[in-house]
C-alpha positions in Angstrom: 0.0 0.0 0.0 1.6 3.3 -1.0 1.5 6.4 1.1 -1.3 8.1 -0.9 -3.6 5.1 -0.6 -2.8 4.7 3.1 -3.6 8.4 3.7 -6.9 8.1 1.8 -7.8 5.0 3.8 -7.0 6.6 7.1 -8.9 9.8 6.2 -12.1 7.9 6.8 -11.0 6.2 10.0 -8.8 8.7 11.9 -9.5 12.5 12.0 -6.5 14.4 10.5 -5.0 16.9 12.7 -3.5 20.0 11.2 -1.1 22.3 13.0 -1.0 26.0 12.2 1.3 28.3 14.0 0.2 31.9 13.8 2.6 34.6 15.0 0.6 37.5 16.5 2.0 40.9 16.0 3.3 42.5 19.1 6.3 44.0 20.8 9.8 43.0 20.1 10.8 40.0 22.3 12.7 40.9 25.4 16.0 39.1 26.0 16.7 37.4 29.4 20.3 37.4 30.4 20.0 37.0 34.2 17.3 36.0 36.7 16.6 39.7 37.4 15.4 40.0 33.7 12.7 37.4 34.2 11.3 39.4 37.1 9.1 41.6 34.9 7.5 38.5 33.4 6.7 36.8 36.7 5.3 39.9 38.5 1.6 38.7 38.3 2.6 35.5 40.2 3.4 37.6 43.3 -0.3 38.2 44.1 -1.8 34.8 43.5 -3.1 32.9 46.5 -2.6 29.5 44.8 0.4 28.1 43.1 0.8 28.8 39.4 3.4 27.1 37.2 4.4 29.0 34.0 6.8 28.1 31.2 8.5 30.9 29.2 9.6 30.0 25.7 12.8 31.6 24.5 14.1 32.1 21.0 17.8 31.6 19.9 18.7 35.0 21.3 17.2 34.1 24.8 14.3 36.5 24.2 10.9 35.5 25.6 8.8 34.7 22.5 5.9 33.0 24.3 4.6 31.5 27.5 2.2 28.8 28.8 0.4 28.5 32.1 1.2 24.9 32.7 -0.6 24.4 36.0 -2.8 26.2 38.5 -2.7 24.4 41.8 -3.6 24.7 45.5 -2.2 27.0 48.2 0.8 24.6 48.6 1.1 22.5 45.5 0.9 22.4 41.7 0.9 19.4 39.5 3.6 19.6 36.8 4.8 17.0 34.3 7.5 17.4 31.7 5.1 16.4 28.9 2.9 19.4 29.7 5.8 21.8 30.0 7.4 20.8 26.8 4.3 20.3 24.6 3.7 24.0 24.0 7.4 24.8 24.0 8.0 22.5 21.1 4.9 23.7 19.2 6.1 27.3 19.6 9.6 26.3 18.3 11.3 27.3 21.5 15.1 27.2 21.6 15.1 27.0 25.4 12.7 27.5 28.3 12.6 29.1 31.8 9.9 27.9 34.2 8.6 29.8 37.2 6.1 29.2 39.9 5.0 31.1 43.0 5.0 30.1 46.7 2.0 31.9 48.2 3.3 31.1 51.7 6.2 33.5 51.2 9.3 31.2 51.3 11.7 31.1 48.3 13.2 27.9 49.6 12.6 25.1 47.1 10.6 22.1 48.3 11.6 18.5 47.6 9.0 18.5 44.8 10.6 21.7 43.3 14.0 19.9 43.2 12.4 16.8 41.6 10.5 18.7 39.0 13.6 20.7 38.1 15.7 17.6 37.7 13.0 16.0 35.5 12.7 19.1 33.3 16.5 19.3 32.9 16.7 15.7 31.8 13.7 16.1 29.5 15.2 19.2 28.0 18.5 17.6 27.3 16.7 14.7 25.6 14.7 17.0 23.4 17.2 19.6 22.7 15.2 22.4 24.4 17.2 23.1 27.6 15.8 24.4 30.9 17.8 27.5 31.6 16.3 28.2 35.0 13.5 27.5 37.5 12.4 30.6 39.3 10.5 30.7 42.6 8.5 33.8 43.2 7.0 35.2 46.4 5.2 38.5 47.2 8.5 40.2 47.9 11.3 38.0 46.6 12.6 35.7 43.9 14.9 32.7 43.9 16.7 31.5 40.8 17.4 27.8 41.3 20.1 28.0 38.6 21.9 30.6 40.6 21.4 29.1 44.0 21.5 25.4 43.2 23.5 25.3 40.0 24.8 21.8 40.7 21.5 20.5 39.4 22.6 21.5 35.9 26.0 19.7 36.1 
């Protein structure tokens, strides 16, 4: 069975999915060169009373070209899986990603789950060629860059 016949056959059995990427006009992407640069993007996370986990998509010049709210959790937890983080990043043709989430309780100290999630995302990013550059934890008054404070995770 040749490809054309197979495609015709499957057309009646399986719905065909088509992907269309549409670039919306907007401001010029802003480059991120240090954790302080991501602060303007995570500002809304400071006021949320539940955890939110966000993925920022970066282009080849490390400029934020898109984002995805991956998870909206409870006051102390948010469910995150690498599949959900990287799905939109790959579809948006991201060169790298930075993830961020808030700690409504006010501590920038990463939890055990934060470390596990970061390690999983680093491994997944290496496998897919879309590296995780940082994991930022945000509170109402502070910010923690896991890359800066726990850089050994990336070695």
